[in-house]
Structure formats: structure tokens, C-alpha cells
C-alpha positions in Angstrom: 0.0 0.0 0.0 1.2 3.5 -0.8 1.8 5.7 2.1 0.7 9.3 1.3 2.8 10.7 4.2 5.9 9.2 2.7 5.2 10.7 -0.7 4.6 14.1 0.8 7.8 13.9 2.7 9.8 13.0 -0.4 8.2 15.8 -2.3 9.0 18.3 0.5 12.6 17.1 0.6 12.9 17.5 -3.1 11.6 21.1 -3.0 13.9 22.0 -0.2 16.9 20.5 -2.0 16.0 22.4 -5.2 15.6 25.6 -3.3 19.0 25.1 -1.7 20.6 24.4 -5.1 19.1 27.6 -6.4 20.4 29.6 -3.5 23.9 28.1 -3.7 24.1 28.6 -7.5 23.0 32.2 -7.1 19.8 31.9 -9.1 17.6 32.8 -6.2 18.2 35.7 -3.7 21.4 37.7 -3.6 23.9 36.4 -1.0 27.6 36.6 -1.0 29.6 33.5 -1.5 30.3 32.7 2.1 26.6 33.0 3.0 25.6 30.8 0.0 28.1 28.0 1.0 26.8 28.1 4.6 23.2 27.9 3.5 24.1 25.0 1.2 25.8 23.1 4.0 22.9 23.5 6.3 20.4 22.4 3.7 22.5 19.4 2.7 22.8 18.3 6.3 19.0 18.7 6.8 18.3 16.6 3.8 20.7 13.9 4.8 19.4 13.7 8.3 15.8 13.7 7.2 16.3 10.9 4.7 18.2 8.8 7.4 15.2 9.3 9.8 12.7 8.3 7.1 14.6 5.2 6.2 15.0 4.2 9.8 11.3 4.5 10.4 10.5 2.4 7.4 11.9 -0.8 8.9 9.3 -3.2 10.4 9.3 -3.4 14.1 10.0 -7.2 14.0 13.3 -6.5 12.2 14.3 -4.0 14.9 13.3 -6.1 17.8 14.8 -9.5 16.7 18.3 -9.7 15.5 19.9 -12.7 13.9 22.7 -13.9 16.2 23.8 -16.6 13.8 22.9 -19.4 16.3 20.6 -22.2 15.3 
């Protein structure tokens, strides 16, 4: 089943990432180079952390609760 919340999250991340690329490249708003690089780093970290959180939540609870120890 398709989760609408997940789709909305991915669309939001994509918009934020495109907005960050536009700022860093100088297409949107007028910032000096140091400010653009700082904004780019912050947006990149946000996207990486957000994707990590989303992929962590996607694992079923049974996989998180029971680990394979290799013993039979």
C-alpha cells in the first residue's frame, strides 16, 4: 500500500533541495559566496538527516526487535 505521508515527505525534501541548489548557485536571492556556502551546507545536512530518519522508520518493528545472532 502506498503511504501518502511518505510521498509528501519526499516531495517536500525535493523542494527544499531544489531551493538550496538555487540559492547556492546564485539563481535565487542575492547572498555573498560565504553565505551561500553556509546555506548549502545547512540544507544538505538537513536533507541527509531527514532521509536517514525516514529510512530508519520504514523498517518493520519485527526487524528492529529481533536480531539474527547466527545461532541455530
